[in-house]
C-alpha positions, 0 to 999 in steps of 0.5 A, a space after each residue: 678582350 685581348 687573348 680571348 675568342 670573340 663573337 657576336 653570339 655571346 649572350 651566354 649564361 654560366 652556372 657554377 655549383 658544387 658537383 652532385 647538388 640535388 635540385 631540391 637543395 635551395 641554395 642561395 644564388 650569387 650573380 656576377 655582372 661585369 662592368 668595365 665601363 660598359 665598353 669592354 669585358 666579358 664573363 669569360 675573363 679568367 679574373 672572374 672565375 667563380 669556382 674559387 668563391 663557390 669552393 670557399 662557400 663550401 668550406 664555410 658550410 654554406 654552399 652557393 650557386 654562382 652565375 655570370 653572363 654576358 650582355 651587349 656592350 659599347 655600340 651594340 648595347 649603349 648606342 645613344 642619340 635622339 633616333 635611338 631613344 625614339 626607337 626604344 633602343 636605349 640601354 640595350 645592355 641593361 635590358 640584356 641583364 634584366 632578361 638574364 636575371 629573369 632566366 635565372 629566376 625561372 631556371 635556377 631551381 634546376 641547378 639547386 638554387 632558389 630564386 628567393 635568395 638571389 643576390 646581384 653583384 653590380 646589377 631595374 630590380 623588377 623583384 629579380 633579386 633581393 640584395 645587391 653588392 656594388 664594387 668600385 663605387 656607385 655607378 650613378 652618373 648619367 651622361 649629359 648632352 649640352 645642345 641636344 642628344 645628337 650634338 656629338 659629331 666630330 670632324 672625322 670621316 668615319 662619322 660623316 654618314 650620321 644615323 637619321 632615318 629608321 632605314 639607317 638604323 636597320 643598316 646597323 643591324 645587318 652587317 657583321 660588327 667588323 664591317 661597321 665604321 671603326 669608331 662603332 666597333 672599336 670602343 674607347 677606353 671607359 675613362 676617355 673624355 674624347 667626343 668619340 665616346 659620347 655616342 655611347 651612354 646610359 640614357 634616362 629613358 623613362 623606362 629602364 632608367 626611370 629617373 635620376 639616381 638621386 631620386 631613386 636612392 630610396 630603393 628597398 634592397 639590401 645594399 653592400 657598397 664599396 670603392 677603392 681609395 683612389 679613383 681620379 679632374 675638374 671644376 671651378 674655384 669653389 672646388 679648388 677651395 674645397 680641395 687645397 693643394 696639400 699633398 698630405 690630404 690628397 690621394 694616393 697617400 704619402 705612405 703609398 707614394 712619396 711627396 711629389 717634387 720638381 725632382 720626382 722622376 714621374 713628374 712629367 707624367 703626374 704633375 705637381 698637383 696630381 694628388 689634388 686632381 685625383 681627389 677631385 676626380 675620384 670624388 666626382 666619379 665615385 665617392 661623392 655618389 656613393 656617399 650620397 647613396 648610402 646616406 639616402 638609404 640610411 634615411 629610408 632605413 634600407 639595410 646598407 653596408 659600406 666599405 673602403 678598400 685600401 690595399 696597393 697590390 704587388 706590381 702596381 706603381 705607388 703613384 697609382 695607390 689603391 686603384 680602381 679594380 684592385 679588389 677583384 682578386 680578393 672578392 673572388 678569392 682568386 689566390 691563384 691569380 688566374 687571368 693575371 699576368 702576375 699573381 697579385 698575391 705572389 710575394 705579397 704580405 700575408 695580410 693580403 690573403 687574410 683580406 681576401 678571406 675576409 672579403 670573400 667570406 663577407 660576400 658569401 654571408 651577404 648572399 646567404 644571410 643578407 648581411 656580411 657579419 659572422 655573428 648572424 646579426 645585422 651589424 647594428 653595433 661597432 667593431 669588435 674591441 680588443 683589450 687586455 686585463 680582466 681585473 684579476 690579480 696576478 696568479 701563478 706563472 702557470 695560470 698566467 701562461 694559460 690566460 695568455 694562450 686563451 687570449 691568443 686563441 680568442 684573437 685567432 678566432 676573431 681574426 678568422 671570423 672577421 670584424 663586425 661590419 656596422 650597418 651604415 647609419 648616418 644618424 650615428 655621426 650626425 650625418 655620416 655612418 661608418 665604413 669597414 676599411 679592408 687594409 693589409 695591415 689589419 682591417 678596421 672601422 672608420 667614420 665615413 668622413 674622409 674629405 667631408 
């Protein structure tokens, strides 16, 4: 985290609440668990400032307690290998998350919260939370190790001394982090495919991760999922048939970035098949796993809501489209742009602020009531329809003006409340449910059928 003080003494928990709250208030609790590929980031990131969404919850009349925490990341949290797994030291970062949730369960009442209404953003269950909000996809991928867990060495001097006996593992625990070889304390970017990243991985260890995500998809907590419209290459002639080189159906959309031609200035960076590769990689890493998850939950009658975020933020190049992480200022209701070099809402259309209110309000309703809808229902029906005309004949000019004013007031009330978000039900569409699409020009409901 560039620009932030760093320390190994980082396993802290932050609690944000309204001042003066009585410990007996029994407020709903929202816990933010940052991600960043499990290799970087921390709760001190100003972009994760929870005061804005707490303030918004107060304005809605449903105040919440918001909590964030750090956990071990990169080498400290997700070192992999046969010896690490034999020592039971896999997925340490996830174990930190579990301990933090246990602490919250045991202590949140002192802050006016109730452990019976704890929702986790991103975050094994252990009855530690009742609902979850997962942003930017499904996080269901497990690293594969063809040839064995230790088949990851590369011809680099820093990797010459490989970790085998227990004594060597203990050597890793003693020195300060900067004293370790650079590949161990300078983790790669989360999307880097270089072999040096392979020593960091979440592991199927039959403990914290007991089985493959595809086998665990019937977990019974309320789920609110979402992904950005673009996420990122590879795989066989079958894939190339399913993903033809037609720019109009790739990502980003032609409305966000023009047709790529040999004369496009960004061509050396992107390539002519950029949209095709983005669709393939994005579906592989995010959308496919997300869709498979919500369909499975629908089958097991788990209450789930799915959304798609489709806004290109101010200052983001058009060729990136609606990139990963772009929804964060909206869901945190960070209209001030705290932590950003440029405020994402500065100079943006007014509709962007509306979406920030819609998303923050929906998240708060999930934390408080277990569903995102303002009506108090679970979203069993469709979105609100708008239509004019009531079957009456024309009245006086004064009556017509009154009717127009009433219609305008009703539309303003609907916009303020937000659209009814349908529960994901794959039987509705013969195998696919419906998503709520957050769009700066007006959010809407769609069938979850893009690139089916």
